[in-house]
C-alpha positions as CSV (number, residue, x, y, z in Angstrom):
1,X,-12.1,155.1,38.4
2,X,-12.1,156.1,42.1
3,X,-14.7,153.6,42.8
4,X,-12.6,150.8,41.2
5,X,-9.7,151.9,43.3
6,X,-11.7,151.7,46.5
7,X,-13.1,148.3,45.6
8,X,-9.5,147.1,44.9
9,X,-8.3,148.4,48.2
10,X,-11.3,146.6,49.9
11,X,-10.4,143.3,48.3
12,X,-6.7,143.8,49.2
13,X,-7.6,144.6,52.9
14,X,-9.8,141.5,53.2
15,X,-7.2,139.2,51.6
16,X,-4.5,140.6,53.9
17,X,-6.8,139.9,57.0
18,X,-7.4,136.4,55.8
19,X,-3.7,135.7,55.2
20,X,-2.8,137.2,58.5
21,X,-5.3,135.1,60.3
22,X,-4.1,131.9,58.6
23,X,-0.4,132.4,58.8
24,X,-0.5,134.2,62.2
25,X,-2.1,131.1,63.8
26,X,0.1,128.6,65.6
27,X,-0.2,125.4,63.5
28,X,1.2,123.4,66.4
29,X,-1.9,124.3,68.5
30,X,-4.6,122.8,66.4
31,X,-3.2,122.1,63.0
32,X,-4.7,123.1,59.7
33,X,-8.2,123.2,61.0
34,X,-7.3,125.8,63.7
35,X,-5.5,127.9,61.0
36,X,-8.6,127.8,58.9
37,X,-10.8,128.9,61.8
38,X,-8.4,131.8,62.5
39,X,-8.4,132.8,58.8
40,X,-12.2,132.9,58.8
41,X,-12.3,134.9,62.0
42,X,-9.8,137.4,60.7
43,X,-11.5,137.5,57.3
44,X,-14.8,138.3,58.9
45,X,-13.3,141.2,60.8
46,X,-11.5,142.3,57.7
47,X,-14.8,142.4,55.8
48,X,-16.5,144.5,58.4
49,X,-13.6,146.9,58.8
50,X,-12.9,147.3,55.0
51,X,-16.6,147.8,54.3
52,X,-17.0,150.4,56.9
53,X,-13.9,152.3,55.7
54,X,-14.7,152.0,52.0
55,X,-18.3,153.2,52.4
56,X,-17.1,156.1,54.7
57,X,-14.6,157.2,52.0
58,X,-17.3,157.0,49.3
59,X,-19.6,159.1,51.5
60,X,-16.9,161.7,52.1
61,X,-16.3,161.9,48.3
62,X,-20.0,162.5,47.7
63,X,-20.1,165.3,50.2
64,X,-17.0,166.9,48.8
65,X,-18.4,166.8,45.3
66,X,-21.7,168.2,46.6
67,X,-23.8,165.2,45.6
68,X,-24.8,164.7,49.2
69,X,-25.6,167.1,52.1
70,X,-23.8,166.9,55.4
71,X,-26.9,165.8,57.3
72,X,-27.7,163.0,55.0
73,X,-24.1,161.9,55.0
74,X,-24.0,161.6,58.8
75,X,-27.2,159.5,58.7
76,X,-25.8,157.3,56.0
77,X,-22.6,157.0,58.0
78,X,-24.6,155.7,60.9
79,X,-26.4,153.2,58.8
80,X,-23.3,151.9,57.0
81,X,-21.4,151.6,60.3
82,X,-24.2,149.6,61.8
83,X,-24.5,147.6,58.7
84,X,-20.8,146.8,58.7
85,X,-21.0,145.7,62.4
86,X,-23.9,143.4,61.4
87,X,-22.0,142.1,58.3
88,X,-19.1,140.8,60.5
89,X,-21.0,138.1,62.4
90,X,-23.0,137.2,59.3
91,X,-19.8,136.6,57.3
92,X,-18.2,134.8,60.2
93,X,-21.2,132.4,60.4
94,X,-21.3,131.9,56.7
95,X,-17.5,131.2,56.5
96,X,-17.7,128.7,59.3
97,X,-20.7,127.0,57.7
98,X,-19.2,126.9,54.3
99,X,-16.0,125.3,55.5
100,X,-17.8,123.0,57.9
101,X,-15.9,124.4,60.9
102,X,-17.6,124.6,64.2
103,X,-17.1,126.5,67.4
104,X,-16.7,124.9,70.7
105,X,-15.9,126.4,74.1
106,X,-12.8,128.6,73.8
107,X,-13.5,129.5,70.2
108,X,-16.9,130.9,71.1
109,X,-15.1,133.5,73.3
110,X,-13.1,134.5,70.2
111,X,-16.3,135.1,68.4
112,X,-17.6,137.3,71.1
113,X,-14.3,139.2,71.0
114,X,-14.7,139.7,67.2
115,X,-18.2,141.0,67.7
116,X,-17.0,143.4,70.3
117,X,-14.0,144.6,68.3
118,X,-16.2,145.3,65.2
119,X,-18.7,147.1,67.3
120,X,-16.1,149.4,68.8
121,X,-14.5,149.9,65.3
122,X,-17.9,150.8,63.8
123,X,-18.5,153.4,66.6
124,X,-15.0,154.9,66.2
125,X,-15.3,154.9,62.3
126,X,-18.7,156.7,62.6
127,X,-17.1,159.3,64.9
128,X,-14.1,159.9,62.7
129,X,-16.0,160.1,59.4
130,X,-18.6,162.3,61.0
131,X,-15.9,164.7,62.1
132,X,-14.4,164.6,58.6
133,X,-17.9,165.4,57.1
134,X,-18.2,168.3,59.5
135,X,-14.8,169.6,58.6
136,X,-15.6,169.9,54.9
137,X,-15.8,173.6,54.1
138,X,-18.5,174.8,51.8
139,X,-16.8,176.4,48.8
140,X,-17.9,179.9,47.7
141,X,-19.7,180.4,44.4
142,X,-16.9,182.6,43.2
143,X,-14.3,179.9,43.8
144,X,-16.4,177.4,42.0
145,X,-16.8,179.7,39.0
146,X,-13.1,180.3,38.9
147,X,-12.4,176.6,38.9
148,X,-14.7,175.9,36.0
149,X,-13.5,178.9,33.9
C-alpha cells in the first residue's frame, strides 16, 4: 500500500512539473512549440527529482523496517541519486525526439541548466537522505518484543 502511494505521488509530481512547464511558458514568445519544449524540459527535471525522492523514501522505509542496513542504504542512496541525475538528460532527449522538437542556440543553454540543476539536486538529496539514515535509531530488543506482544 505504501509503495502504491509513493508511485502515485511520483506520477502526480511529474504531471505537475509538465503542466507547470507548459502553462508557465510565455506563448507569445514562441507559440505552442515553445510551450511544448518547456513542458518537456520541466517534465524531465520532474522525472529526475521525483525518482530521486521516491527511491530515497523507499530506502528510508527499508532501513526503518530493518530490511536494510545503514551502510547498504547509503551506498544505494548514492547509486539512486546518480541514476536519477542520469535519467534526467535521457528523458529530456527522449521527450524531444518523441515530439520531434529540436534544440538550437539558446535552448541548448536551458538544457545545460537542467543538467546542472538535477546534478545539484541529486547531491543535496543524497546528503539529506544520508543524514536521515544516520538519524534512524536502532530500537532495543525489549522495545521490539513489547510492540509484538
